[in-house]
C-alpha positions as CSV (number, residue, x, y, z in Angstrom):
1,M,154.0,-70.5,32.2
2,N,156.3,-68.1,31.8
3,S,154.1,-64.9,33.3
4,T,153.4,-67.0,36.1
5,F,157.0,-68.2,37.0
6,Q,157.8,-64.5,36.3
7,T,154.6,-63.5,38.9
8,I,155.8,-65.5,41.6
9,L,159.2,-64.3,40.9
10,D,158.4,-60.8,41.8
11,W,156.4,-61.8,44.7
12,V,159.5,-63.8,46.5
13,S,161.5,-61.3,45.7
14,G,159.1,-58.6,47.3
15,T,157.6,-58.8,50.7
16,P,158.6,-62.3,51.6
17,L,162.7,-61.6,50.5
18,R,162.6,-58.6,52.7
19,I,161.2,-59.8,55.8
20,L,163.8,-62.5,55.6
21,T,166.2,-60.1,55.5
22,I,164.7,-58.5,58.2
23,L,164.7,-61.2,60.2
24,V,168.6,-62.4,59.3
25,T,169.8,-59.3,60.3
26,A,168.0,-59.2,63.7
27,I,169.5,-62.9,64.1
28,F,173.0,-61.3,63.4
29,A,172.6,-58.0,65.2
30,Q,171.8,-59.6,68.1
31,S,174.1,-62.5,68.0
32,F,177.1,-59.9,67.5
33,G,175.6,-57.8,69.8
34,T,175.7,-60.5,72.6
35,R,179.3,-61.7,71.9
36,A,180.4,-57.8,72.1
37,I,178.9,-57.8,75.1
38,Q,180.4,-60.8,76.6
39,R,183.5,-60.1,75.6
40,A,183.7,-56.8,77.1
41,M,182.2,-57.8,80.5
42,D,184.9,-61.1,80.4
43,R,187.5,-57.9,79.8
44,L,185.9,-56.1,83.2
45,A,185.8,-58.8,84.8
46,T,189.7,-59.9,84.5
47,V,190.8,-55.7,84.5
48,D,192.5,-54.8,88.1
49,L,189.8,-51.9,89.0
50,V,190.8,-51.9,92.4
51,P,194.6,-51.9,93.0
52,G,195.5,-53.0,96.3
53,P,194.5,-55.9,99.1
54,R,190.5,-54.9,98.4
55,N,190.6,-56.8,94.6
56,I,188.4,-59.5,94.5
57,V,187.9,-61.2,91.8
58,A,185.5,-63.4,92.7
59,R,183.1,-60.1,93.0
60,Q,184.1,-58.3,90.2
61,K,183.5,-61.3,88.2
62,E,179.9,-61.2,89.4
63,R,179.1,-57.8,89.1
64,A,180.5,-57.9,85.6
65,R,177.9,-61.1,84.7
66,T,174.9,-59.2,86.2
67,I,176.1,-56.3,84.3
68,G,176.6,-58.1,80.8
69,G,172.9,-60.5,81.4
70,V,171.2,-56.9,81.7
71,L,172.7,-55.6,78.6
72,A,172.3,-59.1,76.6
73,A,168.7,-58.7,77.4
74,T,168.3,-55.0,77.0
75,L,169.7,-55.3,73.5
76,K,168.0,-58.8,72.5
77,T,164.4,-56.6,73.3
78,V,165.2,-53.7,71.6
79,V,166.5,-55.8,68.5
80,W,163.2,-57.6,68.7
81,I,160.7,-54.7,68.8
82,V,162.4,-53.2,66.0
83,A,162.3,-56.3,63.9
84,S,158.6,-56.9,64.7
85,G,157.7,-53.1,63.6
86,M,159.7,-53.7,60.6
87,I,157.9,-56.9,59.6
88,L,154.7,-55.2,60.6
89,G,155.4,-52.0,58.2
90,E,156.0,-54.8,55.4
91,F,152.7,-56.2,55.8
92,G,151.2,-52.7,55.3
93,F,150.5,-51.8,58.5
94,N,150.0,-47.9,59.6
95,L,152.8,-48.4,62.7
96,G,151.8,-44.1,63.6
97,P,149.2,-45.0,65.7
98,L,150.7,-48.2,67.1
99,I,154.2,-46.1,68.3
100,A,151.6,-43.2,69.8
101,S,149.8,-46.1,71.5
102,A,153.1,-47.2,72.6
103,G,154.4,-44.0,73.8
104,I,150.9,-43.7,76.2
105,L,151.3,-47.2,77.4
106,G,154.8,-47.0,78.3
107,V,153.6,-43.5,80.7
108,A,151.2,-45.5,82.1
109,L,153.8,-48.6,82.7
110,G,156.6,-45.9,84.1
111,L,154.1,-44.6,86.7
112,G,152.8,-47.8,87.6
113,A,156.3,-49.7,88.1
114,Q,157.9,-46.6,90.2
115,T,159.1,-49.2,92.7
116,L,160.2,-51.9,89.6
117,V,162.2,-48.9,88.4
118,R,163.9,-47.6,92.1
119,D,164.8,-51.4,93.0
120,I,166.6,-52.0,89.8
121,L,168.1,-48.3,90.0
122,S,169.5,-49.3,93.7
123,G,170.5,-52.5,92.3
124,V,172.4,-50.6,89.6
125,F,174.3,-48.4,92.0
126,M,174.4,-51.2,94.4
127,L,176.7,-52.7,91.9
128,I,178.5,-50.1,90.9
129,E,179.5,-49.1,94.4
130,D,180.4,-52.6,95.6
131,Q,178.6,-52.4,98.7
132,Y,178.3,-55.9,99.4
133,G,178.7,-59.3,96.9
134,V,177.5,-63.0,97.2
135,G,179.1,-64.4,100.5
136,D,179.5,-61.2,102.4
137,S,178.3,-61.8,106.1
138,V,176.0,-58.2,105.8
139,D,173.3,-56.3,108.6
140,V,170.6,-55.0,106.3
141,L,167.2,-53.8,107.5
142,E,166.7,-56.3,110.4
143,I,168.0,-59.0,109.0
144,Q,171.7,-60.3,109.7
145,G,172.8,-63.3,107.9
146,I,175.1,-64.4,104.4
147,V,174.3,-62.9,100.6
148,E,173.4,-66.0,98.4
149,K,172.8,-63.9,95.6
150,V,172.5,-60.0,94.2
151,G,170.5,-59.2,91.2
152,L,169.4,-56.2,89.9
153,R,166.3,-56.4,91.2
154,V,166.3,-58.4,94.3
155,T,169.2,-59.4,97.1
156,T,168.6,-62.4,98.7
157,I,170.2,-63.1,102.6
158,R,170.0,-66.4,104.5
159,D,170.1,-65.9,108.4
160,K,171.7,-67.5,110.8
161,N,168.6,-69.6,111.8
162,G,168.4,-70.7,107.6
163,T,165.5,-68.6,106.3
164,L,166.0,-67.2,103.2
165,W,165.3,-63.9,102.7
166,Y,164.3,-61.7,99.8
167,L,164.8,-57.8,99.7
168,R,164.4,-55.4,96.8
169,N,167.2,-53.3,96.7
170,G,165.0,-50.4,96.4
171,E,163.8,-50.8,99.7
172,I,167.4,-51.6,101.4
173,L,168.3,-47.8,102.8
174,K,171.3,-49.3,104.8
175,V,173.7,-51.9,104.4
176,G,176.2,-53.3,107.0
177,N,178.8,-55.2,105.3
178,Q,181.2,-57.2,108.2
179,S,183.3,-58.5,105.3
180,Q,184.8,-55.7,103.7
181,S,187.6,-53.5,105.7
182,G,189.0,-50.9,105.5
């Protein structure tokens, strides 16, 4: 009985304990990172970045919330991919071929997702440059209307006829904003 108990104790203190440690660390890292991102974005939302009469607090908060959401989602993805790889390593999987195939898959996805990347990069720069925000009256492509939602990939605009337009940010080459004055 004593040797059986020692065998069970050795097994539990091996792989299961390391996997539990990985999971707890991943949960802690995600929680701590998300909280840090939220605090930083809350601080960014209240800082007076554009002094003077053009300071629009609601727009600044919206941009900070969007950027914070993107950063939190990126953090979550990275933490759980790393944790999954570490757990697979604990089960004895050889991660070398998996990492190599992930690199090849990443190149293939990168080539296939060029428009998605262009849309997101355009959305990031559009938010940073504060080209337009929710509630602005804009003229985009052939559409004139009020901006209802600004995302990293898509902007939604409602025209005067009530139609809701979804515009990919990478396709928006020219914007007229009647709500912003010099």
